[in-house]
N, C-alpha and C positions, 0 to 999 in steps of 0.2 A: 504493500500500500504506500509506504514512504517513497519507494522508487518511482511509483506511478505519479505521485504528486510532484516529485522532482522533475520528471519528464514533462509533465504538463506545464510546470513553471518555465522550463527551458523553451518550450514551444511558444508560450505566451510572450516571453521576454524577447525572443527572436522576432516575433511579429511586431512587438513594440519598437524594436530597433529598426525594422524595415519600414515602418509606417511613414517616416519623413521622406522617404525616397519614392513613395507611390501616391502620396497625398499632396494636393496643392499646398505650397508653402503658406504657413500661417505667421503673419507679422503683427497680429493684434486684431481685435474685433473691428470690423468696418464701421466707422462712425455713422454711416447711413442706416445701420440696424436700429438706431436709437431715436427716440423723440427729441432728445437734446444732443445733437452731434457735437462731440469734442474731438478735435483733430489729434490732440496729444494729451491723453489723460495723465494727470500728475502722479498717480500711483504707479504708473508703468515704468519699470527700470529702463535705463539706456540699453540700446540694442546689443552692445557687446556682452552684457551680462548673460544673455541667453546662450552664449557659447558653452556654458557649463553643461548643457545637454549632451555634448559629445562625450564628456567624462562620465556622465550618468549612464548613458547607453552602454558604453564599453565596460564600465565597472559592473553593471547589472548583468550583462551577458557573461562576463567572466565568473561572476557569482553563480549564475545558473548552471554554467558548464561544469565548474568545479564541484558544485553541490550534487549534480547527477553522477559525475565521474568518481569523486572521492568521498562524498558525504551523504550518499543516497539514504542510508539507514541510520543516520545520526539524528537523535531526537532534538538536539539543540538547533540543527538546521531545519528540521521538519516543522518546528514551532513557527517559523516565519513564512512558510510556503503559502498557506491559504490566503492571508491578507495581502502578501506581495503579488500573488497570482491575480487577485482581484484588481490591484492597482495597475499592474502592467497590462492586464487584459482590457481594462477600460481605456488605458492609455493608448492601446493599439488603434482604437477608433476615435480617440479624442480629437485629433487634428481635423478630421472630417466633420465631427459634430460641431466643433467650435467655428468652423468655417460657414456653417449654415444657421446656427442659433446661439446667440450669446447666453440666453437663459439656460439652455440645456448644456452648453459648454461650461457654465458655472456650476450647475448641479453635478455634472460628471467629474469635474476637477476636484470637487470636495470629496467625492467618493474615492477618487485616486489618492487624495491626501490622507483620508482616514485609513485606507489600507496601508499606505506607505508608513504612516506614523505608527500604526499598530505593529507592523512588521519590525520597525526599528526598536520599539519598546520590548518586543519579544526576543530580539537578537541579543544573545549574551556576548558582551564585548570581551569576555575572558576566553571565548572559544573562537579560534580562527579569526582573530580581531579584524584584520583588514580584508578578509574575504566574506565574512558574515555580517558583522555590524557596520563596517565602513560603507559599503554600497547602499545599505538601507538608510544610513544616516544622511548621506548626500541627497538621496532621492526624497526622503521625508523633509529635509530642510528646505529644498527648493520648492516642493509642493506646498509646504506651509505658507511660503511667501506667495507663490503663484496663485493659489486658491483665493487669497485675500486680494490680490491684484485683479483677478477676474471679477470678483464681487464688487470691488471698488469701481471698476469701469462700468459695470451694470448699474450700480446705485446712482452714479453721476449721470450716466446716459439716460436714465429714466427720470432724472430730475428729483430724486428723493432726497439728495443732498447736493450741495455745490461740489464742484470738482475738488476744491481744496478741503472741504468738509469731509467728503468721501475718502480722500487720501488720508486725512488725519485719523478717521475712524478705523480704516483698514490697517494703518500702521500700528495703532493700539491693539487691534485684534491679533496681528502677526506677533507682536511682542508678548501678549498674554499667552498665546499658544506656545511660542518658542521657549519662553522661560520655563513654563510648566513642563514641557517635554524634556528640555535639557536637564532640568533638575531630577528627572526620573532616570536619566542615563548620563550621569556626570563623567563617566569614564570614556565617553566617545564624543569629543568636541567637534568632530566633523559636521555634526548637525548644526550647531550654533554658528560655526564658521561659514556654512553655506547660507544661513539666514543673513549673516553680515554681508556676504557677497551681494545678495539681492538688495540689501539696504544701501550699499555703496552705489549700486546701479541707479537707485532712486535719487540719491544725492547728485550724481553726475547728470541725470536727466533734468533736474530741477535747479541746479546751481544758479542759473541765470533766469530761468523761466518762472520759478515759484520758490522763493527763498523760504517761505514758511514751511513748505513740505520738506525742503532740503534740511532745514534745521531739525525738524521732527524726526526725520530718518537718521540724522546724525545722533540725536538723543537716543534713539532706539539702538544704534550700534554701541553706544556707551553702556547702556543697560545690559546688552548681550555680552559685552566684553567683561563687565563686572561679574555676570553670571558664570561665564566660562572660567574666570579666575577663582571665584569664591566657592562654587559648588563642590569641586573636587577637594578643596581644603576642608570643608565641612564634613564631606563624606568620609574623610580619613580619620576624623576625630573619634 
């Protein structure tokens, strides 16, 4: 049974990795999808930040291959497979979904984020640290930020909050999730560092366009940095 789950995860992960090559490129929701078109939502990181996906894809594929090849019957590895399979399975079709519907794109990216975060929390950092916990950490960290970005674009696009108000609310949401999750897994800082990467992207995108959002993102980085520094110290006591 464990080996079957490992094989299913590998297939789903490969489909996830192939999806960008067979799906029209996604560069953000089309402003025309919304009643209040915003050409450049403030919550959206600078384009370079999305290059992290190449690392995520490669690391998750390596994880799935190694898991089937060397750890198919290992309970610690098996613990992450179900939620991670859900996350990458939904991810395999997410680019298509997001291209046609911002609402469903937001719903499904939260499903992805929930699966990735649960997989990360189930991954024991004391077991094959950089093949088991590491890839789930970077995946969960990026999706923690990306799900809030998607929601922020939706909220501003439908006029429920202003562009700046939506960005501020989503930055607070990201921070709340990220601090909580990192505190649960203090031994794996890749999660928090990935969230910081996303927040730096928000600063770069808003340094001249929206100083308020840039300052809020910088404040979020400070909080995450303190969390990464303090949580392991507290855990060792």
